[in-house]
N, C-alpha and C positions, 0 to 999 in steps of 0.2 A: 499118664493121661489115659483115660479109657478110650477105646474106639468102638464105634458102632456104625453099622450101615443099614439102610433101608429107606422108608418113605418118611422124610423129615416132617411133612405136613401131618402125618398120622402121628408121629412122636409128639409134636407140639399140641395136637388135639388132646392126647392123653394127659399131658401136663395141665392143659386148661381145665379138663374134666375133674383133676384132682385138687385145684385150687380152691381155697375157701371163697364162698360166694359173697355177694353184697350183703352188708348187715349181719354177717356171721360172726364178726369180731374175731376172724381167723388170722388177722394181721398182727404180728407181734412188733411193737415199736422198737427199733434198736436203740441202744444206749448211745450217748455222745461219742464214746470211744469206738464202738462198733460202726457207727455211721461214718466216722472219719476213715477207718480202716476199709470200709465197704467202698467209699468214694475212691480211695486209692486203688483198690481192687479193680473196680469198673473202668477206671482211666487206663490201667495197665492192660486190661482185656481189650479195650478199644484200640490201644496202640499196638496190639498183637505180641505183647510181652508175655507169652503163655507160660514159660518156665517160671517166672516170678508169680504169676496168678496161681499156678499150681502149688507153689511154695506157701503162699499166703492162705489158700484154702486149707492146706493141711494144718497150719498152725492156728488160724483165727476162725475159720468157717468150715468146720468138718461136716456140717450138715449140707454143704454144697459139693458139687463135683464139676470138673472140667471134662468135656467130651470132645473128641473128634469125630464128627459125624459125616459119613459119605452117602450122598443121595444122587443116583444116576451120574456118577463121575464128578460131581461138584463136592467140594469139601467145605464143611461149615464148622465152626467151633461154638459149643454150647456152654454156657455157665448156668447151671440149673440146680435147684434145691433137690436133695434127695427125697424120694418118697418114703413115707408120707410127708406131705408138705406141712411144716410146722411153724414156719416164720412168715411166709407169704411175701417174700422180698423180690420175687421176680425171676423170670428166665430171660436170658440174653443170648441171641443167636448172631454170630458174626460170619459174614460171607467171606471166605478166605481169598477169593478171586474177584473182589468187587471192582467195578469200573468207575464209581463215583461215590462220594461220601454222602450217605443218606441215613437218617435214623428214624425209626418208626417206634412210637411207644403206645402201649395200650394199658393205662393205668388201672382200669377195672376190666376183668375178663369178661368177655361175652361169649356166648356159644358161637363157635365157628364151624362151619362144615369144611371138608377137605379142599374144596374149590377156593374158599375164602382164605384158608391158610396158604395155599399155593400163591394166591395174589400177593400175600405179605412177604414171601420169601425172597424175592429179588433184591431188596435193599441190603445195604452192608450190615446193618445191625437191626435187630428186632427185639424189643423189650416188652415182656408181658408180666405185669405185676399186679398185686392185689390192693394197692393203696395209691391214692393220688397225692396226699400230702404227708411227706415224711417230716 
């Protein structure tokens, strides 16, 4: 698993800037098999089974990566598409030290400034993707 440290809000902003925009047709619809494997991957990620997540990424989704990201002492885990974004399936951020189970999803990316990104970071899981309906 890769490890990075820095400003997580700035990292998320870079991802948002690289995502295909609305009406760009930049979203690549997964096959039924990919969707089933993706569902399993996300559930494992949410459950914190990071070793299994890493293994599945290596075999099924080599265009994704699992990161351990440290921002001002707090550790987050990111499931993100490698740049350049070619599928548009989303970025997932898991707070490793969460106090309650909260999920925030943004199915269409919208420009966020760093203050808005920071407002989104406290929840346990933040998902940013390029498509509403899979």
